[in-house]
N, C-alpha and C positions, 0 to 999 in steps of 0.2 A: 133521622139527621141530626146530631148537634153543632153547632160553631162556637167556635173558641177563636181571639185575638191573639195573635201571636205579634210577638213586636222582636225590631232588630236596635237595641241602644247603641251597639258598638258604633252603629254609622253617624252618631251625635243625635244626644237627648240628654234633659236634666232628669232628674227626680221629678221634677212636678209636672213635667210634659207626661210620663208615665204615670202619673197617678192621674191626670184628666183623660188620659186614655182608656184607664183600667175604671174609673169611675161611668165614663161614659158608657163603655160597654158592659158594665151591672146595672145600670140604670136601663142598659138598650135591652137586655134581656139575654146577653150570651152565657154561656155555661161556663168561661174561664176566662183570663189574662194570664196568658206564657209570655215567657219573653226569652231570646237566645243567652247563651254565657258565654263571651267574647271581651276581649279585651285590648280589640285592636280592629279599627274600622277595615274593611275589603275596598281597594282601590287606593288611588294615589294621595286625596285629599286628607287633611288632618283627623277628621271628624269630631271637631268641637263639639262639645264641651270637653269630651274625652270619654273612658271608659266610666262603668257606673259596674260594680259588683252586680251579679244578679241575686246572689243570697241577700245583700245587703238590702236592694230594692223591693225585694219581696218581703222581709222582714216589716218594712218601713207597710208597703199596701197590706200586711197583713193587720195592720192596727187603723190604715186610713180606707179602707173599704171594709164590708159586713157580710156580702154573701158570695162574690161570687168567688170560685175556686182557681188556686194561684199555682204555676211552677215553670220549669224551665224543657224549652227544645235547644240543643242539650246541656246541660253539666257537664263541663269537661271534665273524664277522671286526672287526666295529667293535673290539675288544678290544685286539686283537695284529695288530703289521707281519709280515707275509711272511716275513722272513729271519727274525727271530729266533723266530718261531714254530716254524718247518725246524727251528731249533737245537734249541729245545725240546722238540719231538716226536721228534728225533731219539735226543737224549740220555736222555730218559727210556724210549724202545725199549731203548737200550743196556743202561740201567740194569735192565729186567725178561727181558729175554734174547729180545728179539724177542716182545714181546708186545702191542703196542699198536696202537692205531685209530683214526685222526683222524674226528670226524664235525665237520663244520664249515657253517655258513648264514651268512644274512645279519646275524643280530640283529635284534632287533623289539621290545625290549622298552625302551618310550624313557625309562621313570621310573627305569631303573636306572643307566641313561646321564648323568642328570640328577644323579642321587642322587653320582654320583661323579667327574662332570667326565671325560665319555667324550663325544667328539664323535658326532652320531649324524645322520647323514646323511638327503637323502630316499631312498624305497625304491628308484629307478632308481638311485643312485649306488651305494649301498647292494650293489647287484648286479653294476654295475660293477666295485667293487673285490673282492667276493667272486670275481669271473671272473681277475680279475689276480694275488690270491692264491695261487688252483687252479694259475695258470701257473707262480709263482714258486715255489712250495712244491714241486710237483711237479719242478719245472725244476731245481731244486737236489740235489732227492733222487736224480734218475737221473743228472744228468752223470756221467759217468765218472770215478774217481779220476784225479787228474794234471789233469786239465782245468778250463777256466775255464765261466764260467753268466753269460751275459747276457739282459736284456729289457728291451724299448724300452716299459714299460707308462707311460700317464700318470698313472697315482698313485703306482708302485712300480715305479719304473726301479732295473734293478740292472746296473753294469757290474764285467767281469774280478774275478767273485764266484769262491774256491775252492770254493765247494758243499760246504763241512763244516760241522758233521760228518755225517756220512753214520748213516744206523741200520743197525741189524744186518737188516731186513727188507730183501730187495732184491726189485725194486728199488727198494721203498718199503712204507712201512705200508699196509694199506686206507685209502680213504677213503670214507669216509658221506659222502652227501648227502639230501636229500629236503624234503619240505615238498607241498603242493597247487599252487604255479604251474602256470599251464597253459601257459606257453610257455617262460620262460627256465630256469626247474627241470628240463625235461626235457633241454633242450640241455645244459646245463651237466654236468649226470647223466652223460648218453651219452659227453660227453668224456672224463670226472674219475673218475667212480665206479666202485668196486667194489660198494660196494650202494649200496640205494635205501630209505631209511626213510618210513614214513609215521605220523605219530603223531597216535592219538586219533580216526582217521576211523573210518566206516563200511565194512562189505565193498563196498557199493555202489561207496562212492569208492576204495575200493582199487585195485576191478578200473578202473576210468574213468585214474587218476593212472597204475597201471602200465603200462596199454594208453598212456598217449601219451608214455611212457620209453621202451618198445618201438620209437612210431615215430620217436621221435626216435633212438636206436639205427640202426636202419635207414636212418634220411637219409646217416650218414654211415658205412656200411658195419660197422658194430660190431654180432656175435652176442649179443641179447638174453640168451643161456645163460651170458655171460660177467659178468653182473650179479646180485648177490647181494639177494634182495627180501625186506623186512620189516616190519613194523606196530611200534609201541611203546602198549601198550594199560595203564592202571591196575588194578591185580591187588587182588582184595577176595574170595579163597578162605575155606572155611571147613566143617571136618567137617559141621556141621549150620546150619539157619537162623538161632539164636540166635550160632554162632559167627560169622557171615555180618554179619549186623546189627550185634554189637556191634565188628567188624574196619569195617563201614561209618560207624559211630557215631564211630571213634575219628579217623577222617579227615576229618567233616563230611561227609559223603557220606548218599545213601538206598540201601538196597540194588537197589532196584526200577530207580532210573537207572543203577547201575553195569553192571546186568547189561543194560542197552538200551545205555549207551554205554563201558562197560569190559569184563572179564574176571570175572564175579561168580558165587557161588555156590558148591554144592558142589564136589569134583573132577570130580566127573561131566559137572557141568554149565561149567566150564571147559574139560574138554577138548573138548567139542560146541563151544563156542565158538571154540577153535583150530583145529578143525577147516574152520570156514566160511573160515576165514582162509587155512589151508592151500589150502582150494580156488580161493581167488581168487589162487592164488599165490604166499603169502608162505610162506617157511623160517624164518623164525626169526622170534620176539616177545621185546621187549623187557618185562619185567612191571614196572611203574611200583609199586615197592614206598613208600609213604609216610609209615608207621609204622616208623621202622626202629631201632627198641626190639624190636618183634614178630620174633624171629628163628624162631619155630616158627610163623610164616608160610610164610618162606622155605621152612623146610624140609619143609613139612605140603606143598606144591606139587612138592618134587624126589622125594617118596617117595611121594606117590596120582594125580602129575598126571604127572609127566615120564614114567614107564615105560610109558603108555598112547598115547605120540605116536612 
């Protein structure tokens, strides 16, 4: 079981705060530092100092860290055209020495699109566009050097592309897909994903959706063992109940609710909870850290939870 750190900067974070968490995670031995890709805080408060762009942030971290892997849960397909996205991710992969992973989804938060003038099509069209984006991004990266790439898409037609720039990781950086959609999500994951991620769902829902994705893999002749399986869960760990409660209050949650829906409690409780997801087939857990000033939280899990996994 690998632990990774997952942040939500749209809730209010500067680049320096994110860098501090990423360096702490790197020094503590976590497998990766990931961030969300949102432009608007969830909730009524403004979210000062305002949004930070996911791929601009990761470009900075690519130069300001040295070992930890970097990625998004999840880049919104509505935010970027597939060709420029392929170039951006390839460049950040080069800047990091091959440490980048691309998590991508349809986009879902309508209000942030309205707030920043981004078109927000229907869910069906967003899935159609995501499927074309995946075809274009992977096609550009996987085209052999010296050859060109074409794609007869409805939304994103590509003609005679030199398919540059190339990422360091070959044939391409890992792609993460996820979500609880019962049909198109498993089908897209089976075709394009290196990792399938489920955010904030129960063990029972994890088992059910993993089974759907495995079935979709079987339908196209893919070995499900070639897929990585992961969950993302909010973290609230403390050395004792008082520390658990303090950390829950800092993010506006209740300890009992977090024990039910996230990873909350003492290190022993968190280890037990992670074990249940491992039994469901998960091999990675993204720890959603919401209080970015609390670096002791990150270090506590590294010292008291990680060795037991």
